[in-house]
N, C-alpha and C positions, 0 to 999 in steps of 0.2 A: 742264328743258322742263316745260311746265304741261299740265295734263290735256287742255286743247281742243287744244293742239297736238298731244300724242300720239295723240289720235283723229282730228285731219285726217292726221295721217301714216299712220296704219293705213288709213284710208279709201282714200288715195292710193294705197298699195302694193298693195292687191288692190281692183280696181274691183267695184262691186256688193256689197262686205262691208258687214254691219251692225256698226258698233262703238258701243258703249256704256261708259261708265265705270262702275264699282261699288267698292264698298267701305264700311267702316266711316266714313270721314271725309265723303265724298261723300252717303252716306245721312243722316249727321247733320246736313249743311249743309242738306239739303232737308228734313229734319223740323224745323229750325229756323225755316226760311223759312215753312213751313206753318203751324207754332204762331203764330208772331209775324202771319201773315196774320189767323188764326182768332181771335188775343186781340184785335186791332185791330178786327176786325166786330163781336165781342162788345162791345167797351166803346162802339162806336159806336152800337148797337142798346140798351145797357143805360142809358144817361145819359140821353136822353129819355123812358124809360120810369119811371126811378126819380126823376127831378126832382119830378114832382107828388106821389109819395108824401112826399118830404121837406119840400116845402112845407108839405102837410098835417101830416107830423109835427112840426114844428118851429114852424109858426103863421105864417110870413113867407118871403118869396123871399129876403131878405136872409140870414136864419137859414140856408135850405136852402144857400145858396151858400156859407157859411162853415163848414160842417159839416167838411170835409177839409182847410181851410186851416192850415197849420203855425202862421200867425201868429195863430189863433183859439184856439189851445190854451194853456190857461195852464201857466206853467212851473212843473214839480214841483220839489221841493228834493231835494237827494241823501237818501237812506233813512240813518237813524241806524245804526250797527252797535252791537249790545247785547254786551257782553262784549269789546271791542276789548283791552283792557288785561288780560290773564288772568294777569300777572306777579306 
């Protein structure tokens, strides 16, 4: 039985009763939804404000757009391990 069905059954059993589910799982779900909504809002506000700064810093619109593109990053060789064979 889902939480919503349990709430509905409790309300039907006692008319006028205020029923609200709680607990760690429901609290975590509510917090996750709130955090996701807040992060989305922050990203939507920060992007237009940050773009002119990136254009100024990198000198062109194309460079500012490529700053976080994975394809724009040079591939780094694997680091050499010193003293690999100590035998």
